N, C-alpha and C positions, 0 to 999 in steps of 0.2 A: 540600431546595431544590425550589421549584416552577417548572416551565418553562411559559411562555406559548406560545400557538400560534406566535408570531413567533420565539421562542427555538428551538422545535422545528424550524422551517423553516431557521433559521440553522445548527442542528446538522446537519440532513440535508444541507444544502448543503456544509458543512464535510466531512462524511463522503464525499460524492460527489467533492469535489475531491481528497481524500487518495487515494481509490480510483483516480481518474484519474492522479494522480501516480505511483502504483505501476504502473499499466499502462504509462506512458511509460518508467519505469525498466526494466520487464521487456523492452520493445522495445529499449531501448538496450543491454541486456545481451546480446542475441542477436548473436553474431559479434564481440563485443569480444575483442581479442587482447592487450591490455595489462593485465597482472595488477593493477597499481595502480588503474587505472580500474575494472576489474571489482570490486575490493574496495571502492572508494568507493561505487559504485552499489549494491552489496549492503548496505553499511552504511546508506546513505540509505533503502533500502527497508525495512530492519529497523526503523529509527526510525518510519517511516510505518506499518508493520505494528503496532507497539506502540501508536502513537497510536490506530489503529482499535480495538485491543483495549481500551485505556483508555476509549474512548468507548462500549464495550459492543457493538461489532460482532463478529459471528462471523468469526474468522480461524483459519487452521491454527495448530497449536502452534508450528510452525517456519516462518518466512517462505519458505524454499526450497520447501516443499510447495506454496505458492501459485504459484511459478514453474512447477512441473510442470503445475499446472492450466491456467496460461496457455498453455504450450506445446501442451497437448492441444487447446486451442481454436483454435490457429492453423492 
């Protein structure tokens, strides 16, 4: 499959949006005290994590390792 410059920009925009969504989920996870909500947020993040992986982006082997990296930056 050959990507044009426009396709590459669309792909980069898509990757950026997925990364932003993961950041929002990581923020929402901080202080959540309802186990069902925490599980749903973690599941959503896992799906986004694998979306990035399938797009060829470097991600940790396990999504929760990315949470630790986010917490270290806060």
